[in-house]
Structures are given as C-alpha cells and as structure tokens.
C-alpha positions as CSV (number, residue, x, y, z in Angstrom):
1,M,182.4,-26.3,193.6
2,T,184.6,-28.9,195.7
3,T,184.7,-28.5,199.7
4,I,187.9,-29.8,200.7
5,L,188.4,-30.3,204.8
6,A,191.9,-29.3,205.8
7,A,192.6,-31.5,208.6
8,G,195.4,-30.9,210.1
9,D,197.1,-30.3,213.9
10,H,199.9,-28.8,215.2
11,F,202.5,-30.0,213.1
12,I,201.1,-29.6,209.9
13,L,198.5,-26.6,210.4
14,P,195.2,-26.5,208.1
15,E,196.5,-22.9,206.5
16,I,199.8,-25.3,205.1
17,F,197.5,-27.8,203.9
18,E,195.3,-25.0,201.7
19,Q,198.5,-23.3,200.6
20,G,199.7,-26.5,199.0
21,I,196.8,-27.2,197.3
22,R,196.0,-23.8,196.5
23,A,199.6,-23.7,194.7
24,A,199.2,-27.1,192.8
25,V,195.9,-26.5,191.9
26,P,194.7,-23.9,189.2
27,N,192.4,-21.4,189.6
28,T,191.8,-21.8,193.0
29,G,189.4,-19.0,193.6
30,S,186.5,-19.1,196.0
31,D,184.6,-19.8,193.5
32,V,186.5,-23.4,193.0
33,L,187.3,-24.4,195.8
34,R,186.1,-23.8,199.7
35,F,187.8,-25.2,202.2
36,H,187.2,-26.1,206.2
37,H,189.6,-26.2,208.6
38,Y,189.9,-28.7,211.3
39,R,192.6,-29.2,213.9
40,T,193.6,-32.5,216.0
41,P,195.0,-31.8,219.7
42,W,198.6,-34.0,218.2
43,P,201.3,-33.5,219.2
44,A,200.2,-32.0,222.1
45,V,198.1,-35.5,223.1
46,P,200.1,-38.9,221.5
47,F,198.4,-40.2,218.8
48,G,197.4,-43.8,219.4
49,P,194.3,-45.9,218.6
50,V,191.0,-44.4,217.7
51,A,187.9,-47.1,217.2
52,E,190.0,-49.7,214.6
53,V,192.7,-47.4,213.2
54,S,195.8,-47.0,215.1
55,E,198.4,-43.3,215.7
56,G,194.9,-41.5,215.2
57,S,194.3,-38.1,217.2
58,G,191.1,-36.5,217.9
59,S,187.4,-38.3,217.8
60,E,185.4,-39.7,215.0
61,E,182.7,-37.9,216.6
62,A,184.9,-34.1,215.8
63,L,186.0,-35.7,212.5
64,I,182.6,-36.2,211.2
65,A,181.1,-32.8,212.2
66,A,184.4,-31.4,210.6
67,L,183.7,-33.1,207.4
68,E,180.0,-32.4,207.0
69,G,179.8,-30.9,203.2
70,A,183.2,-32.1,202.3
71,D,184.3,-34.0,198.7
72,I,187.7,-34.4,199.7
73,M,189.8,-34.6,202.8
74,V,194.2,-34.1,203.1
75,A,194.7,-35.4,207.3
76,N,197.3,-35.8,208.8
77,H,196.7,-38.2,211.9
78,A,192.8,-37.6,211.9
79,P,191.1,-40.9,211.9
80,L,189.7,-42.5,208.8
81,T,187.4,-44.8,210.8
82,E,184.8,-46.9,209.1
83,R,182.3,-44.5,211.0
84,V,183.4,-42.1,209.8
85,I,183.6,-42.7,206.5
86,R,180.1,-44.1,206.4
87,A,179.1,-41.0,208.2
88,S,180.8,-39.0,205.3
89,S,180.1,-37.9,201.7
90,L,183.8,-38.0,201.1
91,K,185.2,-38.8,197.5
92,F,189.0,-38.5,198.1
93,A,191.2,-38.6,200.7
94,V,194.8,-37.4,201.2
95,I,197.0,-38.9,204.3
96,A,199.8,-36.9,203.8
97,R,202.2,-39.3,205.8
98,G,204.2,-42.2,204.3
99,G,202.2,-44.6,206.4
100,V,198.3,-44.8,206.3
101,T,197.4,-46.7,209.8
102,N,195.3,-43.6,211.0
103,A,193.1,-44.7,207.9
104,N,190.8,-47.8,207.5
105,L,191.4,-48.6,204.0
106,A,189.0,-51.2,203.5
107,A,186.4,-49.6,205.0
108,A,187.1,-46.6,202.5
109,R,187.7,-49.2,199.8
110,K,184.8,-50.9,199.6
111,A,182.8,-47.5,200.0
112,G,184.4,-45.8,197.1
113,V,186.8,-43.5,198.8
114,V,189.4,-43.4,197.4
115,V,192.5,-43.1,199.5
116,S,196.3,-41.8,198.7
117,H,199.2,-40.9,201.0
118,A,202.5,-39.0,201.0
119,P,205.6,-41.3,200.5
120,G,209.2,-39.4,201.3
121,R,207.7,-36.4,203.1
122,N,210.1,-37.1,205.8
123,A,212.8,-38.8,204.3
124,A,215.0,-36.2,204.3
125,A,214.4,-34.7,207.9
126,T,214.2,-38.1,209.3
127,A,217.7,-39.5,207.7
128,E,219.9,-36.1,209.1
129,H,218.2,-36.9,212.4
130,A,219.9,-40.7,212.1
131,V,223.0,-39.4,211.6
132,A,223.2,-36.5,214.0
133,L,221.8,-39.3,216.6
134,M,225.1,-41.7,214.9
135,M,227.6,-38.6,215.4
136,A,225.7,-37.6,219.2
137,V,226.5,-41.2,220.5
138,M,229.7,-42.1,218.9
139,R,231.6,-38.4,220.1
140,R,229.2,-38.4,223.8
141,I,228.1,-35.3,223.1
142,P,225.2,-35.5,225.2
143,E,226.8,-36.5,227.9
144,A,229.7,-33.8,227.8
145,N,227.6,-31.1,227.3
146,A,225.4,-32.3,230.7
147,E,228.6,-32.8,232.2
148,L,229.6,-29.2,231.9
149,H,226.5,-27.6,232.4
150,G,226.7,-29.1,235.9
151,G,229.9,-27.5,236.2
152,T,232.3,-30.8,235.6
153,W,234.9,-30.4,232.9
154,R,235.5,-33.5,231.3
155,G,239.0,-33.7,230.4
156,D,238.9,-37.5,230.7
157,L,236.8,-37.8,227.9
158,Y,240.7,-37.1,225.8
159,E,241.6,-40.3,227.0
160,F,241.7,-43.2,224.8
161,G,239.6,-45.5,226.3
162,K,237.3,-42.9,226.7
163,C,237.3,-40.6,223.4
164,G,234.7,-41.1,220.9
165,R,234.9,-42.3,217.2
166,E,234.8,-41.2,213.8
167,L,231.8,-41.9,211.8
168,G,234.4,-41.4,208.8
169,A,236.1,-44.6,210.1
170,A,232.6,-46.9,210.4
171,H,231.1,-49.5,208.9
172,V,227.4,-48.7,208.7
173,G,225.0,-51.5,208.3
174,L,221.2,-50.3,207.3
175,I,218.7,-52.1,208.0
176,G,215.9,-50.9,205.3
177,Y,216.7,-49.1,201.9
178,G,214.0,-46.9,201.4
179,Q,213.5,-43.0,200.8
180,I,214.9,-42.6,204.3
181,G,217.3,-45.3,204.1
182,S,219.0,-44.3,200.9
183,R,219.3,-41.0,202.1
184,V,221.7,-42.0,205.1
185,A,223.5,-43.9,203.0
186,A,224.3,-41.4,201.2
187,I,225.0,-39.0,204.0
188,V,227.4,-41.4,205.8
189,A,229.2,-42.3,202.5
190,G,230.0,-38.7,201.9
191,F,231.6,-39.0,205.5
192,G,234.0,-41.6,204.0
193,A,231.8,-44.5,205.8
194,R,231.5,-47.8,204.4
195,V,228.0,-48.9,203.7
196,S,226.1,-52.6,203.8
197,V,222.3,-53.0,203.1
198,F,220.3,-55.6,204.5
199,D,217.0,-55.2,202.8
200,P,214.7,-58.3,201.0
201,Y,212.9,-56.2,198.6
202,V,215.3,-54.1,197.2
203,D,217.2,-55.3,193.7
204,P,221.0,-55.7,194.3
205,R,221.5,-54.0,190.9
206,T,219.6,-50.7,191.6
207,L,222.5,-49.9,194.4
208,P,224.6,-47.5,194.0
209,A,228.5,-48.4,193.9
210,H,229.2,-47.5,197.8
211,V,226.4,-49.4,199.1
212,A,227.1,-53.4,199.3
213,P,224.0,-56.3,199.5
214,V,224.4,-58.3,202.3
215,G,223.0,-60.8,204.3
216,L,221.3,-59.9,208.0
217,D,223.5,-62.2,209.5
218,E,226.7,-60.9,207.7
219,L,225.1,-57.6,208.2
220,L,225.4,-57.9,212.2
221,S,228.4,-59.4,212.7
222,T,230.0,-56.7,210.5
223,A,229.1,-53.3,211.1
224,N,229.7,-51.1,213.9
225,V,227.0,-49.0,213.4
226,I,223.4,-49.9,212.5
227,S,220.7,-48.0,211.6
228,L,217.4,-49.1,211.5
229,H,214.8,-48.0,208.7
230,A,212.1,-50.7,208.0
231,R,208.3,-50.6,208.3
232,A,206.8,-52.0,211.5
233,S,205.2,-55.7,210.2
234,A,205.3,-59.4,211.9
235,E,208.7,-59.7,209.9
236,T,210.3,-57.1,211.5
237,H,209.2,-57.3,214.9
238,H,212.1,-57.1,217.5
239,I,214.2,-57.9,214.6
240,I,216.6,-56.7,216.8
241,D,216.7,-59.0,219.8
242,A,219.3,-60.3,222.5
243,R,220.3,-62.7,220.0
244,A,220.8,-60.1,217.1
245,I,222.9,-57.8,219.4
246,A,225.3,-60.6,220.4
247,R,226.0,-61.7,217.1
248,M,227.0,-57.7,216.5
249,P,231.0,-56.2,217.6
250,R,231.8,-55.7,220.5
251,G,231.3,-51.5,220.8
252,A,228.6,-51.5,218.2
253,I,226.2,-49.0,218.5
254,V,222.6,-49.0,217.5
255,I,220.4,-46.5,216.2
256,N,216.0,-46.4,215.2
257,C,214.8,-44.1,213.8
258,A,212.1,-46.6,212.3
259,R,209.6,-47.9,215.1
260,G,209.8,-48.8,218.3
261,S,208.7,-52.4,218.0
262,L,211.9,-53.3,215.6
263,L,214.1,-53.1,218.6
264,N,213.5,-55.2,222.1
265,Q,214.7,-52.5,224.2
266,A,215.2,-54.5,227.4
267,A,217.6,-56.5,225.3
268,L,218.7,-53.5,224.6
269,C,219.6,-52.3,227.7
270,D,221.5,-55.5,229.0
271,A,224.3,-55.1,226.2
272,L,224.8,-51.0,227.2
273,E,224.9,-51.8,230.9
274,S,227.4,-54.4,230.3
275,G,229.3,-52.6,227.9
276,H,228.8,-55.1,224.7
277,L,227.1,-52.4,222.9
278,F,229.2,-48.6,222.8
279,G,226.1,-46.5,222.4
280,A,223.0,-46.1,221.1
281,G,220.3,-43.3,219.6
282,L,216.7,-43.7,219.6
283,D,214.2,-41.7,218.9
284,V,211.0,-44.4,218.8
285,F,210.2,-46.8,221.3
286,D,207.6,-49.0,222.5
287,P,205.3,-47.5,223.9
288,E,205.4,-44.4,223.5
289,P,205.9,-41.9,225.4
290,I,208.4,-44.0,227.6
291,P,206.9,-45.2,231.0
292,P,208.3,-43.4,234.0
293,G,211.3,-44.9,235.5
294,D,211.9,-47.1,232.4
295,R,215.5,-48.6,232.0
296,L,216.1,-46.7,229.1
297,L,216.1,-43.8,230.8
298,S,219.2,-44.8,233.1
299,A,220.9,-46.7,230.2
300,P,224.5,-45.6,229.9
301,N,225.4,-43.9,226.8
302,L,222.3,-44.1,225.5
303,V,221.0,-40.8,223.6
304,V,217.2,-40.2,223.0
305,T,214.9,-38.1,221.7
306,P,211.0,-38.4,221.8
307,H,209.6,-39.4,218.1
308,I,211.6,-36.2,216.5
309,A,213.0,-37.0,213.7
310,G,210.7,-36.6,211.0
311,A,210.0,-33.2,212.9
312,S,211.1,-30.4,210.6
313,R,208.9,-27.5,208.9
314,E,210.3,-28.4,205.9
315,T,208.5,-31.8,206.2
316,A,205.2,-30.2,206.9
317,H,205.2,-27.9,203.5
318,T,206.6,-31.4,201.6
319,A,203.7,-33.2,203.0
320,A,201.5,-30.7,202.0
321,R,202.8,-30.6,198.7
322,I,203.1,-34.4,198.0
323,A,199.4,-33.9,199.2
324,G,198.0,-30.9,197.0
325,E,200.1,-32.5,193.8
326,E,197.3,-35.7,194.2
327,V,194.4,-33.2,194.5
328,A,195.2,-31.6,191.8
329,R,195.6,-35.3,189.9
330,F,192.1,-36.4,191.3
331,L,190.3,-33.3,190.4
332,A,191.7,-33.1,186.8
333,G,190.7,-36.8,186.3
334,A,194.4,-38.0,186.2
335,P,196.4,-40.8,187.1
336,L,197.1,-40.9,190.9
337,H,200.5,-41.3,192.2
338,H,200.0,-42.0,195.6
339,V,196.9,-44.4,195.5
340,M,196.3,-46.9,198.1
341,T,192.8,-48.5,197.7
342,T,192.9,-49.6,194.1
C-alpha cells in the first residue's frame, strides 16, 4: 500500500491531482494506492515566503499533519521546507509547477527525498495570455471598453494619431525562448509578425526559420513589441530598466508574463507617462499584489491582470497529468523525466 498526499489548493484541486495519478498508474484500486487530500488557501491568500522557501502557501504545521503516513506528495504551492521534510516519511514529491521555489531541494537531497516538477504545465495558457495582452494594448481594447461602459463613444480612437496597430505588422522581440516563448513566437508568426529572440541558452541552429536569433541590444533597438519570457535570477533582474527602455523605438510596447523582477516598474511608468512607450501589458509585478496608489494603477495605456496568465482549467489538468505520469514512473522504478534532486 502506497499513501499519497494530494496537496492541492483552490486552483489545482486535490481531486484533480488524484484523478491525474489514477489515470497514469495501472491497478489503482484502494488496495494499491491510498489518497489523503489537503488544500492550501492559495489563491484566496497570496503565496509568499514560508520559512526558507518562497512562493509557498499554507503553514508548515498544517502540511506536517497532512503528511502523516504519506510516502508521496504531489503539490502546487505547499511548502516543502527542511522542517516539513524532517518531520515526514516522504520518499518522493512532485511540485507540479515549472519552478520549485516552494521546495528546499538541498534539504530534500540530504534526506534522500526525490523531487520532480512539471515543466511546461502552463506554457500554452501563458503564451496565449501574452499575445492577448499584446493585442489588448495595441488596439486599446480595455480603454475603449471602459469608456463605452461609462457612456462615452470614443470615435476619436479612429483618428490616425490615436488608432491602434496590427500585430501582423509588428516586429516582436522575445527575451527568453523556452516552452512559453517558443509558443508565443509560433502564434505571432501566424499573424505575420517578424520574430526575433534573445536567449543565450538556446542554440541558434535549433530555431525555426521564422525566428531570428539576435543580441539583446539589437532586439531592444529594433523590435517594437518586446515580450519577456525569462526566469527570475540575478542575471535577469531588471533586464528591462531605464537604459533598456531608452534603446527601444519610440512607440514600442512591453509585455511581461514572466516575473515582476525582470522589469523596473518605475522606469516603465516614466516611459509610459512621457509617451516614449505606446503601452504595456503586465501580468506579474514586484511586489505582488500591487500596493494601493502605485503608479502602475494610473499609468496611461497600461493593461494589467493579477498574475493569471497561467490560470486555465487546462493548466490544472496538464499539471496533474505530468505529475501523475512522474508518480507512475517512480512507483515502477523507471527513470524519472523531470527530477530536480539528482
């Protein structure tokens, strides 16, 4: 008998995790697998630091109690801290996210707990959201919608100096070409956009014909739509700052569905208020939530969404499927595809 804790939340429900595992593991009757369910409060309560890990949800105490007797945990934001690991009898954990910032991998490795993750679980949803933000900004859709609901018919938005721009005529520059960036490239290329990418970790020879590899300075100075798809790191912190924005063509657009730390928000507001940038679309911020009265909330032609780019029902089921398949491999003693602790 193997006991599995399905540590879900209000996005990936514990029962969705259980369904994903049962679909992947043969002979999943109650005499083979036993499931416990635990639900953290995210997203009703924003994730944040828990002990030594970041982007955690719930308490160490509650997770320790839920893990009693569990051999395997599949989780979204539950905090896999050193204290939790020491207090549990875990052998294997799947953090069903692309990043595992809510897991202490060093502590898991030391304790002999194998940890896997779920890369690409939200790639399709996030790519679609990034393109949706591009189009919303370029065509000034939220502004026109709000004005019309307020009783104002903005016929002036048909004036040449105020009307929007077409995605198919844009030069889209992508900073980062992983599972999300590559999908964005394919979508915008389908509209007819020219696509350039800066990613020092990608072999240019592997890029498709519709994507041109360029240096960062060239991308900044030539693309008129710049979309961020890099991971947060010391190397990428404020990769878009005042200097980078100044290199962009006047009237450019910035999109960020990656991490808030990639973008200097004060510099962005300056450029929007001065008119150097046509607009921007942000789904991520630093900090989150946006503080009341922040300049972002009054900056012109800025479309904001509350970190929901990856929030689709398909993402939840994809995460559960990837996690379930990894659990099946672990139980069968087969090589793991997404292990993080070797």
